[in-house]
N, C-alpha and C positions, 0 to 999 in steps of 0.2 A: 453593509454588503462592500464598502470598500469603493471608492471614487471611481476607479478604472472600471468595475462591474457595472457602476450606475450607468456611468458614460456609454459603455460597450452595448447594454441593454437598449440605447435609445436609438442605436445605428441602424439603420437599413439593412437588411440581410446581405446585400452584395458588400457594402463596406464591412460587415461583421467578416466575412471571408477575407476581407484586404487585412483586416485588422490582425487576424488569426495568423495570415501568412506575413506579416511583418514579425509579429511574435515570433513566429517560425523561422523568421531568419536570423535574428537574434538568438534563438536558442541552438541554431547550428552552428554558429560562431561558438557559443558559450561549449558546447559539448564535445566540436570536433576541433576545437582549435589547438594551441600549441601546447604540446606535451602528450596529447592523445596518441599518437601514435607509439610512443615510448610506452606508455600505459598499456596500450594492446599487446606489443611485442612481449612485455614481460609477463602478461596473463597467459600468453600462450606458451612460454618456454615452461612455467612453474607447473603449467598442467601434466609435464611428464615425470614430476618429481617422484621420489618413492618417499614413504612414510616418515622415514627418517629425515630425510632432506625436509621435509615440513615440520616435523619437529624443531628442528634446529633455528629454521627461518622463524617460525613463532615465539621461539625462546628468546631470540636475538631484537625481534620486534618488542616483545615485551618487555626486554633492558632497557631499551632505547625510550620508550612511551611511558611507562610506570613513573620512572624518576622524575620525567618532564611534568608528569600529572603532579606528583606530590609536591614539585617545587614551583610551579608555575601555574596551576589553576586554584583560583583561591577557594571554591567549594573542597575539593579534596584535602588542599593543604589546611584548611580551617576544621573540617570535620574528622579527618584520620587521624587515630592516635599515634603518639612516637612508634610503637612496636609497628603498625602498620605500615608508617611510611618508611621504617627500616626494610621489611617486606618489600614496598615498592622500590627501594633501590637496588633490589635483587631479583627483581622479575620475578617475586613470587605472588602471582596472582590469586592462587587459592587462598591466600591470608588476607586478602582485602574484604571488605565488606558489601553486600549487595547494594546496587543502586535503585531506590526506589523513583517512580514517575513523579511524584509530588514535588520535591524538589527542584526538579528539572523543569517542570511546568511553572514553577513560582519563581524561580530564579535563573533563567537562563542563561545569563551574560556571566551569572558564577562560574560557569563551567568552561569558557572560554580562554584560551591559555595568554597571560600577560606578556611572553617573551615575543609573542606574534603580532603583527600588525598589519595582514593583508587587506587589500584594496583591490576590487571590491568585497565584498561578501553577500551572501544570498542566504536569506531565510525561508525553509521550508516547514508547512506546518504538518503534523501528522492530522489523517481523518478523526481521531479519536476514538478508535475502534475500542477501546478500554472506556471510553468516555471522559477522556481527558487529553485534548488535543495539547500538543508539545510543538515548542520550537525546535527547530534543528539548522543550525548556521552552518555554513559552507564556505568554503574557497572555491575559486574559479578551479581550482587545479583539482580538486576534490572532486567536483563536477564531471570533468574529464575523466577522471581515475573510475568512477562510478560507470560512467555509459560504456567505457571501455570492456568493463568486467562482464555487461551484460551483453554486449556484442559478442565477446569470445566465449563465454561461459554459458550463456541461454540463447541467443539468436543463432550462431553458427552452430551449435549441438541440434537445434532444430531445422537446420539446412536454408536459414534466412539471414537476412541482413538490416541493420538499420539505415541502410543506404537504399533497399528497396521500398516501394509504396506500402503502407501500412495504414490499418485502422485500429482506433483506440478508444475504448470504454474508460473513462475515466470520470473523477467528481466534478470535473470543469462544466460551469453552467454555459454550455455553447449555444443553446435555445433558450432565451430567458423568459420567451412567452410561453406560460403553463397551456393555453389554448391553442396553440400554434398547429397550422395544417401542414407544417412543413417549410423547408427542407428541418430535418432532425439531426444534421451534422455542420460542419463546417470545414471549411479544407484548407490545409495549410500548404500551401504550391511549392515553397522552397524545399518541405521533406516529404512532399506528396503522400500527406498524411491525413486521412479523414478522422477528424474529432466527433464520434458518436456522442449524441446525449441520452443518457442513461435514465433521464426522466421523464420521456415521452415514448418509451417501449411497451407498446399493447398488442394484441392480436391485429387490429385494423392499420397498424403503423408498420409491421415487420417489412410487408413489401417495398416500402420506401427505403429501408436499410439497405434489404440486399441490393436493389438497384445502384445505391450509392455505390458498394463493392464493385458493380460492374461499371460503373460511370467512369472511375477513377481507377481500374486496372488494378483493384488491391491485391495483393500477393500472399499478405500474411496480417495476422490480427493478435493484439497483445490487449491486456488489461483487465477488467473485473470479470472472474470467472461466472458469478451468476447472472450477468447481462447477457454474456454470451450463451450462455446456458439457455435463459429465458428465449432469446432470440430462436436459437435452436430448436426450440419446442414450437414455436410458431411455424417456424419453416417448414418441420415436417407434418403439423396439422394441417397446413395450408398446402402442403407440395409445392412449394415455392422452388424455382430453380436456381441453384446458386452458383454464379461464377468458380472456376476452380482456384482453390486457395491451397498454399501450400503448407501450411501448419499455424496453428494457434496456441499461444503463450499465455497462460494465463496468471493472472496476480491477485492478491488481496484477499482470495477466501480458498480455503480447502477445495479441490476437487473430488467429489465421490466417484466411485465407479460409475452409479447412474448418470450423473452428468458427463463423464468423459463417455461414455456410450452415446449417450445423445448427441453432441455436440459432435463426434466425430462422423455418426451418421448423417447429421444434416450438411456440415460442411465439406465432407469428403475429404477432412485432413486431418493429420494426428494431432492430439494435444499434449503440450508441454507445460508442468506445472511449475512456477515460481514460488519460493517462499522468501520473502524479505522484509523491511520496513524502511521509513522513510529515512530513519537515522542510518540506515546502512551498517549496523551493528551485526548483522547477519545477512549471508545471500545463500540461497541453496537452489538448486536447477535440475531440472529432469535431462537425464542423459538418452542415447539412443536405445538404452536398454529400458528405459521407463525408471531408473533408479535416481531419487532426489538427492544429489551431491550437496554436500555443503563446502563452499571454498573456503580454505584456511587462512589464505590471504585477505578476506573481506573481516575476518575477525575469529575470534577463540568463542567456540559455542560448548555451553556446559549444560547437560540436563540432570537437575537435580532433584532428590528428595525432599521432603518437609523440612528433613533435620539439616540439610546441606549437604549431606554425602551425595558423590556422583552414583547415577543410576545404574543399574545393569543393563547390557545390551537387550533392547525389546522393551524393558520396562519404561513405562510412561512418567515422566517427572516434568518438573519446570523447567523453562527455557531461559538461560540466562546467558546474556553475550557482550564480549568487549571488541569494540571496534578497533581493527586495526590497519584499517585503509584511510582513516581521518584522524589527523593531528591538532586541529585547532579548536574543536569542540568534542574533545574526548569523553566517549561514554565506557566507563570500567564495571563489568560486571551488573550490567543492567536487565533488571527483571522486564521480560517482554511482556508477561502475562498469558504465555501463550505454554499447552503442553505437547509434549513431543516424545518420541522413541527413538533409540538408534537402531538400525537394523544390524542384526549379528551375521546375515548372510553377505559375504563379499558380492561386488557389483561385477559381470563379467567385462566389462569395458576396461578393468585393469588399471582404470585411474586412482590412484592411491588417495583419495578424498574421501572422508566418511561420508555414510549414507542415512538418512532420516528413513525409518518406516513410516513414520505418520506424524502429520502434525495435527493435532487434535482441537476441535472447537473452533475452526475460522469460518463456517458457514454461516451467515446471519440471513436471518428472517426479512423477509420480502415487506415491503410497504406496497399496497394497492389502491390506484385512484378512483374514483366513480366511474371512469370510464375504461375500466380494466386494465391501463398502465400499471407497469410491476417496476418496481423500482428499487435499488440496492444502495448501502453505504450511506443511509441516511443519517447516519452521526455525523457527517461532514457538516451538519447544519451549525456545531459548536464551535466551528473553526473563526477564529478571530472573535471570539467572545471572550473577552477578559474578563468578564464579572461572572462567569459561569464555573464552577468546579468540576462538575461532573452533570452529564445531561443524557438523558433516556427517552427514546420515541417508543410509545404504546400505541398500535392499532387498536381500538376498541370495536370500531365499524367500519364500514366503507366512508362514511361521513362525520367520523368523530375520530381524533387524534389528540392524545393527551402526551402534553411533555414535561417530565420530570426534570426539575433543575434544582440542583444543590447551589446556592447563591454566595457570592461574596457579599459584604457590607456594602459594596457600590452597586449591589444589583436594583436596577430601578425599573419605573413602567416603559420608560424608552427601549431598554432590553428585552422586555418582554413583547414590545410591538414588532421589534427587528425579528425576533424569533417565529412570531405569527408571520411577518411578511414573506421571509425566508420559505416556512412551509407552505403558505399559498401559491408562492413562486412556481414550487414544485408539484402541487398537488390538485390546484386550481381554487378559487375562494369560495367554492360552494362546501368546502369540506370545513366543518367546526374544529378550531384548533384550541385547546384547551392548556395553559402552562400553568404548572403547579410547582411551586417551592416547596422543597423537602429539605430535611437536615441529612437523611442518608439514603440511597439507593440499594436496595437487597443486593447480594450475590447469589449465584446459583450455589447447590450444594459442593460442586467442587470446588469455588470459591471464585468461579468466572463471572465478569461484568457482562451483562448483554445490554449493548447500547438501542438495540431494536428488538421489539416485542411485538408478534403478531398475534392477536387475538381471534384471528377469523378461522373459521371451521374451514378443514380441506374442502367440504362441499361447497361453500361460496367460492373458495380460488377456482374450483375445477370448474364452476358455472360461468364463471368470469371468463376463463378460458376460451369458453367455446361459445359465448355470447358477447363479444364485443360490442 
């Protein structure tokens, strides 16, 4: 689980708050340090551009980035054909091959530019929503660039700012004790940020989550869409009084109309959806008219048919993206594993930024504990598991969860026990965990990988919601 997590888990609660705040001070410097204001100013200015200005900018950026990748990134240099390298020299993105996740997962260092030597670098892991956690390696300036984008195109569009008190649902194990009686959050004093635990959310704990919003004067919320939705359901069922919230910016999962309706009723605030990835190859955010705009300065987004031909407007296809805001670890024509469609109708906001009509298949199944807690993003169990190629969580009953693993040759009983320990930390020790090694994890008829599968009936789920 990592040495720092192990040490953190042994600290008293008050000291954990202090540790989170210390970490928050570091992140505040990392995200808002030198260069941040320049990035912010540039995003504001480009937002006013015409479609033709965007096209010229993207072409110029590709004509700079693609030759660098062909010459200085080992993976592209060694795998692209001479014809593809010539296309790269001319900035012809469509002539380059699609990038699968497997080589990126196996050989992340081969995607680093050899002509750059930034220090320090930061490594982030995807949560593995496709069952395959991936390393994403960033420079400090790229982190600041990314936060500036979220501030300008997401937070401000929602009427808030990262400088305002906020709450966050993410995959961090902020409360290590699975049977904790609370608190179910930790407070980052330096950014006035509440980190909520998504692993302790259930009907009888909902009140304490709401009280944390009140205690810390939280003005907006961001993070896992399903967690905020589940909390909203409990709030409405119990008639809890929620302090005034300005807006909710959801991430990680698709927001359905039902989810949006429930959240806006419970929190008395508008929901704004974000669509992005840890690698930042794509960034889309919801404007004041409810349209999900893709930021062309974050990346070039293609929606393709199975034969590689671009889809028509309104036609669902595979999302392929090329990152334009990160140079050190460039991802070119990266297959995200998502399906989406362009909106054929223009947005009334008049921003010349393309609009996604829908992103398909990002709502995940929920894992439910014996005590009724409901948890999402469980595929994060495989982060920092180097001997797991793919993994899938299957909840067969309330007290039985099967974990399917496609192993490497180095997979051992130690890895099995580590998986069991992680699952017990989230669900409690009374739940039986079966780890099963398999050669392949089946895809859905649409070719999608399901990282989490629940076999519980709707009746079981509803009974738990009303009988904590």
